[in-house]
N, C-alpha and C positions, 0 to 999 in steps of 0.2 A: 504494500500500500504506500502510495506517495505521501510525502510530508506536505503540509499546507501552512500557509500564513494567513493572517487576517489583513485585509486591506479595507480601510475606512474611507468612505466618501464623506469629506467634511461638509459638503453642501447639503447632503441628504441625511448625514449621520447614520448611514447604513453600513454595516460590516459584511464583507463577502470573503469566504474562504477561497483561496486560489492556490494551486500547486506551486511549490518552490521551483524557481528556475535554476539552471546550472550556475548562474551568477550568484544566486542566493546561497546555494550550497557551498560554492567556493568561498564566499565571504564568511560563512560560519567557520570554515577551516582556518581562515586568516585570523578571525577573532579569537578562536580557541588557542591559537599558537602565540598570540601576542602576550607579553608580560602584563600582569595586573598593574593597574595604575594606583598611586597612593590614595586617591579619593575612594577607591573601591575597598581598601583596607579599613578606612574610617567608617564607611557605610556598614561593613560587616560588624565592626565593633558596636556601632550605634544600634544595629538590629539586635545584637546579643544583649546589650545593656537594657534596651527597652523591653525585651522579653521578660527580664527579671524585675526591673524597676521602671515603671512608666514615668513619663514626664511629671504627671500628677504626684506620683509617689516621691519622686526626687524633690519636688518643690516642698512637699509636706515634710520630708526628712530634713531639708535645710532649715525650714521654719522651726521644727522641733529642736534641732541641734542648737539653733540660736536661742530658743527659749531656755533650754537646759543650761547653756553657758550663762545666761542671765541669772538663773536660779543659783548656780554655783557661785557667781560673783556676789549676789545678794546675801546668800545664806552661808557662804564659806565652804559648803560641801553639798553634795547631792545625797538624797535618800538612797537606800539600797535599790529600790525599784527604779529610781531615776538613773542611778549609776549603771544598772543593767541595760536600760534603754540607751544610754550614752554609748556603752560598749557595743551594742548591736548596730547603732548608727555608724560608729567608727569602722566596724567590720564591713558594713555595706560600702562605705566610701573607700576602704582599702581595696575591695574587689573592683570597684569602678576604676580606681587608679591603676590597678593591675591590668585592666582592659586597655587603658590608654597607653601604658608601658608596652603592652603587646603590639599595639599599633606602631609605636616608634621602632620597636625591634624589627617588625616585618618590613616597614618602610625603609629601614637601613640596609636590608638584605639586597644584594645584587647578584642575580635578579630576584625580584620578589617571587616567592614560590607560587607556582600555578595552583597548588592546593591550599592556598592561604586560608580558605574557609574551614579546613579540617580542625577538629577540636584540639589536636595536639599543639596548636599555636596559641590557644586561648586558655585563660585561667578558668 
C-alpha cells in the first residue's frame, strides 16, 4: 500500500489524501539523515518537562516556593510539613534543571545524536 500525505486547500479548508511522490520520499530520506538541530533538543526537553509539570503546575510551584521563603524569613524556620513541601519543590526544580543540563550536553555533542529522543539522554 502506498504512503499518503494530506494536502490542505487553504481557500476551501478541505484536506485531501494524495500519494507520496518520488520527490516526497527522497526528501524524507534527506530529512532523516540530517543532524538534529539545537531547537529540536529544546523542544524534546520542553515536551518531557510539560508531561511531568504543566505550565500551571510550574507557576503554582514558584508561587508556593516564594510563599515558603517568606514564611521562613518571617518565622525563622518552616514547620515540618512546610519543610517537606520545600524539599519536594526543590527536588522538582532539581529535575527540571537536570533536563536543561541534558539539553546543553546534547547540544554540545558533534554531531548531535540522531536518537537524541531516547530516554538514555534524559534524567
